All heavy atoms as TSV, in Angstrom:
chain	resi	resn	atom	element	x	y	z
A	1	MET	N	N	10.274	-18.555	10.040
A	1	MET	CA	C	10.540	-17.648	8.933
A	1	MET	C	C	9.291	-17.503	8.073
A	1	MET	O	O	8.513	-18.430	7.923
A	1	MET	CB	C	11.706	-18.218	8.118
A	1	MET	CG	C	12.303	-17.258	7.154
A	1	MET	SD	S	13.012	-15.899	8.086
A	1	MET	CE	C	13.676	-14.926	6.825
A	2	VAL	N	N	9.129	-16.359	7.499
A	2	VAL	CA	C	7.963	-16.053	6.680
A	2	VAL	C	C	8.090	-16.736	5.320
A	2	VAL	O	O	9.141	-16.677	4.681
A	2	VAL	CB	C	7.840	-14.529	6.475
A	2	VAL	CG1	C	6.687	-14.205	5.566
A	2	VAL	CG2	C	7.685	-13.834	7.805
A	3	ASP	N	N	7.025	-17.399	4.892
A	3	ASP	CA	C	6.987	-18.030	3.579
A	3	ASP	C	C	6.518	-16.967	2.576
A	3	ASP	O	O	5.330	-16.665	2.482
A	3	ASP	CB	C	6.053	-19.232	3.597
A	3	ASP	CG	C	6.026	-20.001	2.293
A	3	ASP	OD1	O	6.564	-19.499	1.284
A	3	ASP	OD2	O	5.477	-21.109	2.292
A	4	MET	N	N	7.455	-16.401	1.841
A	4	MET	CA	C	7.141	-15.292	0.935
A	4	MET	C	C	6.192	-15.705	-0.182
A	4	MET	O	O	5.433	-14.882	-0.690
A	4	MET	CB	C	8.425	-14.688	0.360
A	4	MET	CG	C	9.241	-13.933	1.396
A	4	MET	SD	S	8.276	-12.708	2.334
A	4	MET	CE	C	7.851	-11.529	1.081
A	5	GLU	N	N	6.208	-16.968	-0.565
A	5	GLU	CA	C	5.267	-17.430	-1.589
A	5	GLU	C	C	3.833	-17.313	-1.085
A	5	GLU	O	O	2.940	-16.907	-1.827
A	5	GLU	CB	C	5.583	-18.875	-1.992
A	5	GLU	CG	C	6.885	-19.016	-2.752
A	5	GLU	CD	C	6.903	-18.222	-4.046
A	5	GLU	OE1	O	5.886	-18.219	-4.766
A	5	GLU	OE2	O	7.937	-17.587	-4.323
A	6	LYS	N	N	3.613	-17.651	0.186
A	6	LYS	CA	C	2.275	-17.521	0.776
A	6	LYS	C	C	1.878	-16.053	0.885
A	6	LYS	O	O	0.734	-15.698	0.627
A	6	LYS	CB	C	2.229	-18.182	2.150
A	6	LYS	CG	C	2.263	-19.683	2.103
A	6	LYS	CD	C	2.164	-20.284	3.478
A	6	LYS	CE	C	2.220	-21.794	3.432
A	6	LYS	NZ	N	2.169	-22.391	4.776
A	7	VAL	N	N	2.824	-15.201	1.267
A	7	VAL	CA	C	2.548	-13.769	1.375
A	7	VAL	C	C	2.164	-13.211	0.009
A	7	VAL	O	O	1.185	-12.471	-0.119
A	7	VAL	CB	C	3.769	-13.007	1.948
A	7	VAL	CG1	C	3.563	-11.507	1.851
A	7	VAL	CG2	C	4.042	-13.425	3.379
A	8	LYS	N	N	2.906	-13.584	-1.023
A	8	LYS	CA	C	2.601	-13.108	-2.379
A	8	LYS	C	C	1.234	-13.612	-2.849
A	8	LYS	O	O	0.475	-12.866	-3.468
A	8	LYS	CB	C	3.688	-13.556	-3.342
A	8	LYS	CG	C	4.994	-12.826	-3.157
A	8	LYS	CD	C	6.069	-13.339	-4.087
A	8	LYS	CE	C	7.399	-12.654	-3.814
A	8	LYS	NZ	N	8.474	-13.191	-4.654
A	9	ALA	N	N	0.920	-14.872	-2.539
A	9	ALA	CA	C	-0.371	-15.428	-2.936
A	9	ALA	C	C	-1.519	-14.707	-2.231
A	9	ALA	O	O	-2.519	-14.341	-2.864
A	9	ALA	CB	C	-0.416	-16.922	-2.630
A	10	LEU	N	N	-1.387	-14.487	-0.918
A	10	LEU	CA	C	-2.434	-13.776	-0.168
A	10	LEU	C	C	-2.579	-12.338	-0.649
A	10	LEU	O	O	-3.691	-11.824	-0.778
A	10	LEU	CB	C	-2.124	-13.813	1.324
A	10	LEU	CG	C	-2.290	-15.176	1.990
A	10	LEU	CD1	C	-1.752	-15.128	3.415
A	10	LEU	CD2	C	-3.739	-15.610	1.977
A	11	THR	N	N	-1.452	-11.690	-0.915
A	11	THR	CA	C	-1.485	-10.319	-1.426
A	11	THR	C	C	-2.229	-10.274	-2.755
A	11	THR	O	O	-3.075	-9.409	-2.982
A	11	THR	CB	C	-0.057	-9.772	-1.598
A	11	THR	OG1	O	0.591	-9.785	-0.331
A	11	THR	CG2	C	-0.063	-8.356	-2.147
A	12	SER	N	N	-1.925	-11.202	-3.623
A	12	SER	CA	C	-2.578	-11.271	-4.928
A	12	SER	C	C	-4.085	-11.468	-4.792
A	12	SER	O	O	-4.873	-10.809	-5.470
A	12	SER	CB	C	-1.965	-12.414	-5.744
A	12	SER	OG	O	-2.627	-12.559	-6.962
A	13	ILE	N	N	-4.481	-12.371	-3.900
A	13	ILE	CA	C	-5.910	-12.626	-3.682
A	13	ILE	C	C	-6.609	-11.377	-3.146
A	13	ILE	O	O	-7.684	-11.002	-3.626
A	13	ILE	CB	C	-6.104	-13.808	-2.713
A	13	ILE	CG1	C	-5.664	-15.108	-3.386
A	13	ILE	CG2	C	-7.558	-13.906	-2.247
A	13	ILE	CD1	C	-5.551	-16.287	-2.438
A	14	LEU	N	N	-5.998	-10.715	-2.156
A	14	LEU	CA	C	-6.594	-9.504	-1.588
A	14	LEU	C	C	-6.727	-8.400	-2.629
A	14	LEU	O	O	-7.750	-7.716	-2.702
A	14	LEU	CB	C	-5.766	-9.009	-0.401
A	14	LEU	CG	C	-5.860	-9.840	0.866
A	14	LEU	CD1	C	-4.809	-9.379	1.869
A	14	LEU	CD2	C	-7.246	-9.762	1.465
A	15	GLU	N	N	-5.696	-8.223	-3.443
A	15	GLU	CA	C	-5.741	-7.180	-4.470
A	15	GLU	C	C	-6.793	-7.499	-5.522
A	15	GLU	O	O	-7.513	-6.610	-5.983
A	15	GLU	CB	C	-4.367	-7.012	-5.100
A	15	GLU	CG	C	-3.373	-6.355	-4.175
A	15	GLU	CD	C	-1.975	-6.245	-4.746
A	15	GLU	OE1	O	-1.663	-6.911	-5.763
A	15	GLU	OE2	O	-1.177	-5.487	-4.172
A	16	GLU	N	N	-6.892	-8.771	-5.895
A	16	GLU	CA	C	-7.873	-9.171	-6.902
A	16	GLU	C	C	-9.298	-8.954	-6.404
A	16	GLU	O	O	-10.147	-8.421	-7.107
A	16	GLU	CB	C	-7.660	-10.640	-7.257
A	16	GLU	CG	C	-8.585	-11.146	-8.338
A	16	GLU	CD	C	-8.324	-12.599	-8.660
A	16	GLU	OE1	O	-7.147	-12.984	-8.771
A	16	GLU	OE2	O	-9.315	-13.350	-8.797
A	17	ARG	N	N	-9.555	-9.366	-5.157
A	17	ARG	CA	C	-10.912	-9.260	-4.608
A	17	ARG	C	C	-11.322	-7.824	-4.303
A	17	ARG	O	O	-12.478	-7.462	-4.444
A	17	ARG	CB	C	-11.035	-10.114	-3.356
A	17	ARG	CG	C	-11.032	-11.586	-3.650
A	17	ARG	CD	C	-11.265	-12.395	-2.422
A	17	ARG	NE	N	-11.292	-13.821	-2.747
A	17	ARG	CZ	C	-11.482	-14.765	-1.866
A	17	ARG	NH1	N	-11.660	-14.461	-0.596
A	17	ARG	NH2	N	-11.487	-16.019	-2.236
A	18	SER	N	N	-10.377	-7.012	-3.843
A	18	SER	CA	C	-10.722	-5.644	-3.463
A	18	SER	C	C	-10.593	-4.668	-4.625
A	18	SER	O	O	-11.197	-3.602	-4.611
A	18	SER	CB	C	-9.826	-5.165	-2.314
A	18	SER	OG	O	-8.491	-5.002	-2.771
A	19	GLY	N	N	-9.775	-5.018	-5.614
A	19	GLY	CA	C	-9.528	-4.108	-6.723
A	19	GLY	C	C	-8.598	-2.975	-6.334
A	19	GLY	O	O	-8.456	-2.006	-7.065
A	20	LEU	N	N	-7.959	-3.089	-5.175
A	20	LEU	CA	C	-7.067	-2.051	-4.672
A	20	LEU	C	C	-5.710	-2.648	-4.327
A	20	LEU	O	O	-5.580	-3.850	-4.135
A	20	LEU	CB	C	-7.651	-1.412	-3.405
A	20	LEU	CG	C	-9.014	-0.753	-3.522
A	20	LEU	CD1	C	-9.543	-0.425	-2.141
A	20	LEU	CD2	C	-8.939	0.489	-4.370
A	21	ASP	N	N	-4.711	-1.781	-4.216
A	21	ASP	CA	C	-3.404	-2.179	-3.727
A	21	ASP	C	C	-3.516	-2.497	-2.241
A	21	ASP	O	O	-4.274	-1.841	-1.518
A	21	ASP	CB	C	-2.405	-1.035	-3.951
A	21	ASP	CG	C	-1.018	-1.374	-3.464
A	21	ASP	OD1	O	-0.398	-2.267	-4.061
A	21	ASP	OD2	O	-0.562	-0.740	-2.495
A	22	VAL	N	N	-2.791	-3.487	-1.763
A	22	VAL	CA	C	-2.875	-3.906	-0.361
A	22	VAL	C	C	-2.560	-2.752	0.578
A	22	VAL	O	O	-3.210	-2.576	1.608
A	22	VAL	CB	C	-1.944	-5.107	-0.086
A	22	VAL	CG1	C	-1.831	-5.391	1.391
A	22	VAL	CG2	C	-2.456	-6.334	-0.809
A	23	ARG	N	N	-1.586	-1.921	0.238
A	23	ARG	CA	C	-1.245	-0.788	1.105
A	23	ARG	C	C	-2.409	0.185	1.227
A	23	ARG	O	O	-2.699	0.705	2.291
A	23	ARG	CB	C	-0.013	-0.064	0.571
A	23	ARG	CG	C	1.240	-0.883	0.698
A	23	ARG	CD	C	2.416	-0.144	0.158
A	23	ARG	NE	N	3.614	-0.958	0.273
A	23	ARG	CZ	C	4.811	-0.527	0.025
A	23	ARG	NH1	N	5.004	0.715	-0.375
A	23	ARG	NH2	N	5.849	-1.325	0.149
A	24	GLU	N	N	-3.106	0.416	0.112
A	24	GLU	CA	C	-4.254	1.322	0.137
A	24	GLU	C	C	-5.380	0.744	0.996
A	24	GLU	O	O	-6.040	1.463	1.743
A	24	GLU	CB	C	-4.757	1.568	-1.282
A	24	GLU	CG	C	-5.859	2.605	-1.359
A	24	GLU	CD	C	-6.283	2.906	-2.771
A	24	GLU	OE1	O	-5.585	2.523	-3.718
A	24	GLU	OE2	O	-7.343	3.526	-2.920
A	25	VAL	N	N	-5.590	-0.556	0.908
A	25	VAL	CA	C	-6.614	-1.220	1.721
A	25	VAL	C	C	-6.301	-1.053	3.196
A	25	VAL	O	O	-7.178	-0.738	4.005
A	25	VAL	CB	C	-6.725	-2.719	1.351
A	25	VAL	CG1	C	-7.620	-3.456	2.329
A	25	VAL	CG2	C	-7.230	-2.881	-0.066
A	26	LEU	N	N	-5.030	-1.245	3.582
A	26	LEU	CA	C	-4.645	-1.100	4.989
A	26	LEU	C	C	-4.857	0.324	5.484
A	26	LEU	O	O	-5.325	0.536	6.596
A	26	LEU	CB	C	-3.187	-1.514	5.195
A	26	LEU	CG	C	-2.934	-3.008	5.155
A	26	LEU	CD1	C	-1.441	-3.295	5.205
A	26	LEU	CD2	C	-3.652	-3.715	6.284
A	27	VAL	N	N	-4.540	1.303	4.664
A	27	VAL	CA	C	-4.729	2.699	5.061
A	27	VAL	C	C	-6.211	2.986	5.256
A	27	VAL	O	O	-6.603	3.607	6.238
A	27	VAL	CB	C	-4.115	3.655	4.020
A	27	VAL	CG1	C	-4.534	5.092	4.284
A	27	VAL	CG2	C	-2.593	3.541	4.039
A	28	ARG	N	N	-7.040	2.510	4.350
A	28	ARG	CA	C	-8.487	2.726	4.487
A	28	ARG	C	C	-9.035	2.027	5.729
A	28	ARG	O	O	-9.851	2.574	6.454
A	28	ARG	CB	C	-9.218	2.224	3.251
A	28	ARG	CG	C	-9.014	3.088	2.047
A	28	ARG	CD	C	-9.791	2.571	0.884
A	28	ARG	NE	N	-9.596	3.411	-0.281
A	28	ARG	CZ	C	-10.339	3.357	-1.362
A	28	ARG	NH1	N	-11.343	2.492	-1.427
A	28	ARG	NH2	N	-10.101	4.133	-2.376
A	29	PHE	N	N	-8.594	0.791	5.972
A	29	PHE	CA	C	-9.038	0.038	7.138
A	29	PHE	C	C	-8.633	0.755	8.425
A	29	PHE	O	O	-9.416	0.888	9.348
A	29	PHE	CB	C	-8.433	-1.376	7.100
A	29	PHE	CG	C	-8.614	-2.160	8.371
A	29	PHE	CD1	C	-9.849	-2.695	8.699
A	29	PHE	CD2	C	-7.565	-2.357	9.244
A	29	PHE	CE1	C	-10.026	-3.421	9.866
A	29	PHE	CE2	C	-7.720	-3.084	10.406
A	29	PHE	CZ	C	-8.959	-3.610	10.718
A	30	TYR	N	N	-7.408	1.225	8.474
A	30	TYR	CA	C	-6.852	1.895	9.653
A	30	TYR	C	C	-7.691	3.114	10.037
A	30	TYR	O	O	-7.886	3.390	11.211
A	30	TYR	CB	C	-5.411	2.291	9.354
A	30	TYR	CG	C	-4.632	2.801	10.532
A	30	TYR	CD1	C	-4.049	1.919	11.424
A	30	TYR	CD2	C	-4.443	4.163	10.739
A	30	TYR	CE1	C	-3.306	2.378	12.501
A	30	TYR	CE2	C	-3.707	4.626	11.809
A	30	TYR	CZ	C	-3.137	3.729	12.685
A	30	TYR	OH	O	-2.407	4.189	13.750
A	31	ASN	N	N	-8.217	3.822	9.058
A	31	ASN	CA	C	-9.010	5.029	9.315
A	31	ASN	C	C	-10.324	4.727	10.038
A	31	ASN	O	O	-10.911	5.616	10.633
A	31	ASN	CB	C	-9.307	5.765	8.017
A	31	ASN	CG	C	-8.089	6.464	7.474
A	31	ASN	OD1	O	-7.187	6.829	8.212
A	31	ASN	ND2	N	-8.044	6.640	6.169
A	32	TYR	N	N	-10.797	3.486	9.998
A	32	TYR	CA	C	-12.065	3.126	10.625
A	32	TYR	C	C	-11.919	2.510	12.009
A	32	TYR	O	O	-12.898	2.156	12.637
A	32	TYR	CB	C	-12.854	2.169	9.711
A	32	TYR	CG	C	-13.352	2.859	8.474
A	32	TYR	CD1	C	-12.693	2.710	7.271
A	32	TYR	CD2	C	-14.465	3.686	8.524
A	32	TYR	CE1	C	-13.138	3.352	6.130
A	32	TYR	CE2	C	-14.922	4.338	7.396
A	32	TYR	CZ	C	-14.246	4.167	6.192
A	32	TYR	OH	O	-14.687	4.814	5.092
A	33	LEU	N	N	-10.678	2.370	12.489
A	33	LEU	CA	C	-10.457	1.787	13.804
A	33	LEU	C	C	-10.722	2.801	14.907
A	33	LEU	O	O	-10.538	3.997	14.722
A	33	LEU	CB	C	-9.007	1.291	13.927
A	33	LEU	CG	C	-8.570	0.185	12.981
A	33	LEU	CD1	C	-7.090	-0.105	13.184
A	33	LEU	CD2	C	-9.388	-1.073	13.188
A	34	SER	N	N	-11.120	2.294	16.072
A	34	SER	CA	C	-11.267	3.156	17.245
A	34	SER	C	C	-9.876	3.499	17.768
A	34	SER	O	O	-8.879	2.910	17.346
A	34	SER	CB	C	-12.071	2.446	18.333
A	34	SER	OG	O	-11.306	1.387	18.890
A	35	ILE	N	N	-9.787	4.409	18.718
A	35	ILE	CA	C	-8.499	4.815	19.277
A	35	ILE	C	C	-7.803	3.618	19.932
A	35	ILE	O	O	-6.602	3.406	19.727
A	35	ILE	CB	C	-8.679	5.969	20.285
A	35	ILE	CG1	C	-9.139	7.221	19.552
A	35	ILE	CG2	C	-7.390	6.236	21.043
A	35	ILE	CD1	C	-9.549	8.359	20.451
A	36	GLU	N	N	-8.545	2.829	20.673
A	36	GLU	CA	C	-7.965	1.650	21.326
A	36	GLU	C	C	-7.512	0.615	20.290
A	36	GLU	O	O	-6.437	0.030	20.403
A	36	GLU	CB	C	-8.975	1.022	22.298
A	36	GLU	CG	C	-8.469	-0.208	23.008
A	36	GLU	CD	C	-7.291	0.046	23.946
A	36	GLU	OE1	O	-7.044	1.207	24.327
A	36	GLU	OE2	O	-6.611	-0.928	24.290
A	37	GLU	N	N	-8.330	0.384	19.266
A	37	GLU	CA	C	-7.966	-0.565	18.221
A	37	GLU	C	C	-6.731	-0.093	17.458
A	37	GLU	O	O	-5.874	-0.898	17.097
A	37	GLU	CB	C	-9.130	-0.758	17.250
A	37	GLU	CG	C	-10.301	-1.503	17.849
A	37	GLU	CD	C	-11.535	-1.458	16.984
A	37	GLU	OE1	O	-11.733	-0.477	16.239
A	37	GLU	OE2	O	-12.313	-2.425	17.052
A	38	THR	N	N	-6.633	1.210	17.236
A	38	THR	CA	C	-5.465	1.777	16.557
A	38	THR	C	C	-4.206	1.544	17.380
A	38	THR	O	O	-3.157	1.165	16.843
A	38	THR	CB	C	-5.661	3.287	16.321
A	38	THR	OG1	O	-6.831	3.486	15.537
A	38	THR	CG2	C	-4.472	3.899	15.609
A	39	ARG	N	N	-4.294	1.728	18.687
A	39	ARG	CA	C	-3.144	1.528	19.565
A	39	ARG	C	C	-2.693	0.070	19.525
A	39	ARG	O	O	-1.510	-0.226	19.404
A	39	ARG	CB	C	-3.493	1.943	20.994
A	39	ARG	CG	C	-2.314	1.943	21.949
A	39	ARG	CD	C	-2.730	2.250	23.379
A	39	ARG	NE	N	-3.631	1.265	23.945
A	39	ARG	CZ	C	-3.253	0.038	24.353
A	39	ARG	NH1	N	-2.016	-0.331	24.242
A	39	ARG	NH2	N	-4.130	-0.801	24.868
A	40	ILE	N	N	-3.648	-0.848	19.605
A	40	ILE	CA	C	-3.335	-2.272	19.562
A	40	ILE	C	C	-2.737	-2.647	18.205
A	40	ILE	O	O	-1.736	-3.371	18.126
A	40	ILE	CB	C	-4.589	-3.120	19.864
A	40	ILE	CG1	C	-5.029	-2.906	21.312
A	40	ILE	CG2	C	-4.337	-4.599	19.570
A	40	ILE	CD1	C	-6.400	-3.478	21.621
A	41	PHE	N	N	-3.333	-2.158	17.127
A	41	PHE	CA	C	-2.839	-2.441	15.776
A	41	PHE	C	C	-1.399	-1.958	15.621
A	41	PHE	O	O	-0.547	-2.680	15.108
A	41	PHE	CB	C	-3.754	-1.760	14.749
A	41	PHE	CG	C	-3.362	-2.013	13.320
A	41	PHE	CD1	C	-3.794	-3.153	12.664
A	41	PHE	CD2	C	-2.578	-1.104	12.634
A	41	PHE	CE1	C	-3.442	-3.384	11.343
A	41	PHE	CE2	C	-2.223	-1.325	11.315
A	41	PHE	CZ	C	-2.658	-2.473	10.664
A	42	ASP	N	N	-1.124	-0.734	16.081
A	42	ASP	CA	C	0.232	-0.184	15.995
A	42	ASP	C	C	1.232	-1.012	16.799
A	42	ASP	O	O	2.341	-1.294	16.339
A	42	ASP	CB	C	0.257	1.259	16.472
A	42	ASP	CG	C	-0.407	2.214	15.502
A	42	ASP	OD1	O	-0.579	1.847	14.323
A	42	ASP	OD2	O	-0.769	3.328	15.945
A	43	LYS	N	N	0.821	-1.403	18.001
A	43	LYS	CA	C	1.693	-2.198	18.869
A	43	LYS	C	C	2.009	-3.552	18.230
A	43	LYS	O	O	3.166	-3.982	18.198
A	43	LYS	CB	C	1.032	-2.391	20.230
A	43	LYS	CG	C	1.887	-3.081	21.247
A	43	LYS	CD	C	1.180	-3.156	22.587
A	43	LYS	CE	C	2.006	-3.877	23.630
A	43	LYS	NZ	N	1.311	-3.985	24.902
A	44	GLU	N	N	0.996	-4.223	17.714
A	44	GLU	CA	C	1.192	-5.525	17.079
A	44	GLU	C	C	2.021	-5.404	15.806
A	44	GLU	O	O	2.893	-6.229	15.533
A	44	GLU	CB	C	-0.163	-6.177	16.768
A	44	GLU	CG	C	-0.929	-6.594	17.986
A	44	GLU	CD	C	-0.214	-7.664	18.790
A	44	GLU	OE1	O	0.431	-8.548	18.202
A	44	GLU	OE2	O	-0.300	-7.621	20.034
A	45	THR	N	N	1.757	-4.375	15.022
A	45	THR	CA	C	2.522	-4.156	13.795
A	45	THR	C	C	3.985	-3.896	14.106
A	45	THR	O	O	4.875	-4.461	13.461
A	45	THR	CB	C	1.932	-2.980	12.996
A	45	THR	OG1	O	0.555	-3.252	12.715
A	45	THR	CG2	C	2.670	-2.770	11.689
A	46	ASP	N	N	4.251	-3.051	15.091
A	46	ASP	CA	C	5.637	-2.787	15.494
A	46	ASP	C	C	6.335	-4.057	15.941
A	46	ASP	O	O	7.493	-4.296	15.598
A	46	ASP	CB	C	5.686	-1.735	16.605
A	46	ASP	CG	C	5.345	-0.347	16.121
A	46	ASP	OD1	O	5.378	-0.106	14.897
A	46	ASP	OD2	O	5.022	0.504	16.984
A	47	TYR	N	N	5.637	-4.885	16.717
A	47	TYR	CA	C	6.218	-6.150	17.183
A	47	TYR	C	C	6.584	-7.048	15.992
A	47	TYR	O	O	7.674	-7.606	15.932
A	47	TYR	CB	C	5.238	-6.873	18.111
A	47	TYR	CG	C	5.679	-8.275	18.444
A	47	TYR	CD1	C	6.699	-8.501	19.358
A	47	TYR	CD2	C	5.093	-9.369	17.826
A	47	TYR	CE1	C	7.125	-9.793	19.658
A	47	TYR	CE2	C	5.502	-10.659	18.112
A	47	TYR	CZ	C	6.522	-10.864	19.024
A	47	TYR	OH	O	6.940	-12.138	19.297
A	48	LEU	N	N	5.648	-7.184	15.037
A	48	LEU	CA	C	5.910	-8.027	13.874
A	48	LEU	C	C	7.063	-7.482	13.027
A	48	LEU	O	O	7.917	-8.243	12.564
A	48	LEU	CB	C	4.648	-8.160	13.014
A	48	LEU	CG	C	3.544	-9.016	13.603
A	48	LEU	CD1	C	2.289	-8.915	12.748
A	48	LEU	CD2	C	3.990	-10.457	13.729
A	49	LEU	N	N	7.099	-6.176	12.835
A	49	LEU	CA	C	8.176	-5.577	12.053
A	49	LEU	C	C	9.526	-5.799	12.717
A	49	LEU	O	O	10.512	-6.133	12.047
A	49	LEU	CB	C	7.922	-4.084	11.839
A	49	LEU	CG	C	6.721	-3.743	10.956
A	49	LEU	CD1	C	6.470	-2.243	10.962
A	49	LEU	CD2	C	6.932	-4.247	9.541
A	50	ASP	N	N	9.577	-5.636	14.025
A	50	ASP	CA	C	10.826	-5.865	14.762
A	50	ASP	C	C	11.232	-7.335	14.712
A	50	ASP	O	O	12.404	-7.661	14.514
A	50	ASP	CB	C	10.697	-5.415	16.218
A	50	ASP	CG	C	10.647	-3.915	16.378
A	50	ASP	OD1	O	11.056	-3.198	15.440
A	50	ASP	OD2	O	10.188	-3.457	17.439
A	51	THR	N	N	10.265	-8.221	14.901
A	51	THR	CA	C	10.537	-9.656	14.896
A	51	THR	C	C	11.056	-10.120	13.538
A	51	THR	O	O	11.987	-10.913	13.463
A	51	THR	CB	C	9.265	-10.450	15.249
A	51	THR	OG1	O	8.806	-10.030	16.525
A	51	THR	CG2	C	9.521	-11.936	15.275
A	52	LEU	N	N	10.455	-9.599	12.465
A	52	LEU	CA	C	10.831	-10.027	11.114
A	52	LEU	C	C	11.966	-9.196	10.524
A	52	LEU	O	O	12.460	-9.510	9.447
A	52	LEU	CB	C	9.609	-9.960	10.194
A	52	LEU	CG	C	8.438	-10.845	10.610
A	52	LEU	CD1	C	7.233	-10.573	9.727
A	52	LEU	CD2	C	8.825	-12.309	10.565
A	53	GLY	N	N	12.351	-8.111	11.215
A	53	GLY	CA	C	13.433	-7.260	10.722
A	53	GLY	C	C	13.064	-6.486	9.464
A	53	GLY	O	O	13.887	-6.294	8.581
A	54	VAL	N	N	11.815	-6.030	9.396
A	54	VAL	CA	C	11.317	-5.315	8.221
A	54	VAL	C	C	11.365	-3.818	8.473
A	54	VAL	O	O	10.961	-3.351	9.534
A	54	VAL	CB	C	9.859	-5.745	7.905
A	54	VAL	CG1	C	9.293	-4.951	6.753
A	54	VAL	CG2	C	9.788	-7.230	7.642
A	55	GLU	N	N	11.846	-3.076	7.477
A	55	GLU	CA	C	11.837	-1.621	7.567
A	55	GLU	C	C	10.575	-1.088	6.898
A	55	GLU	O	O	10.138	-1.602	5.883
A	55	GLU	CB	C	13.080	-1.039	6.887
A	55	GLU	CG	C	14.358	-1.379	7.612
A	55	GLU	CD	C	15.559	-0.700	6.983
A	55	GLU	OE1	O	15.380	0.345	6.342
A	55	GLU	OE2	O	16.646	-1.254	7.118
A	56	ILE	N	N	10.004	-0.056	7.472
A	56	ILE	CA	C	8.762	0.519	6.960
A	56	ILE	C	C	9.060	1.445	5.785
A	56	ILE	O	O	9.934	2.289	5.855
A	56	ILE	CB	C	8.033	1.312	8.062
A	56	ILE	CG1	C	7.637	0.389	9.201
A	56	ILE	CG2	C	6.811	2.020	7.496
A	56	ILE	CD1	C	7.036	1.101	10.377
A	57	GLU	N	N	8.285	1.261	4.711
A	57	GLU	CA	C	8.339	2.149	3.557
A	57	GLU	C	C	6.973	2.793	3.432
A	57	GLU	O	O	5.995	2.133	3.127
A	57	GLU	CB	C	8.656	1.372	2.285
A	57	GLU	CG	C	10.039	0.758	2.272
A	57	GLU	CD	C	10.290	0.001	0.975
A	57	GLU	OE1	O	9.641	0.314	-0.038
A	57	GLU	OE2	O	11.125	-0.901	0.993
A	58	LEU	N	N	6.891	4.080	3.713
A	58	LEU	CA	C	5.612	4.779	3.633
A	58	LEU	C	C	5.151	4.872	2.178
A	58	LEU	O	O	5.957	5.132	1.290
A	58	LEU	CB	C	5.729	6.167	4.241
A	58	LEU	CG	C	6.054	6.199	5.749
A	58	LEU	CD1	C	6.243	7.631	6.207
A	58	LEU	CD2	C	4.974	5.514	6.540
A	59	PRO	N	N	3.844	4.666	1.935
A	59	PRO	CA	C	3.343	4.656	0.562
A	59	PRO	C	C	3.171	6.045	-0.047
A	59	PRO	O	O	2.736	6.170	-1.181
A	59	PRO	CB	C	1.985	3.968	0.696
A	59	PRO	CG	C	1.553	4.242	2.081
A	59	PRO	CD	C	2.828	4.292	2.904
A	60	PHE	N	N	3.523	7.093	0.685
A	60	PHE	CA	C	3.359	8.443	0.144
A	60	PHE	C	C	4.593	9.255	0.355
A	60	PHE	O	O	5.499	8.922	1.034
A	60	PHE	CB	C	2.160	9.154	0.775
A	60	PHE	CG	C	2.077	9.000	2.264
A	60	PHE	CD1	C	2.758	9.887	3.094
A	60	PHE	CD2	C	1.365	7.981	2.850
A	60	PHE	CE1	C	2.703	9.763	4.462
A	60	PHE	CE2	C	1.301	7.836	4.215
A	60	PHE	CZ	C	1.963	8.725	5.027
């Protein structure tokens, strides 16, 4: 099971260091991936979302 306290702590650290919202950072990062990297990222993300039972909320 996911330790939400660790997730919140990591999210806080990432937001503090980048000065951006974590969702915005992921969108910016995603834009710089190659086609193959994008496919792998999508596949892994889908697997994690299914495994953890998380529904996607689009930021826009």
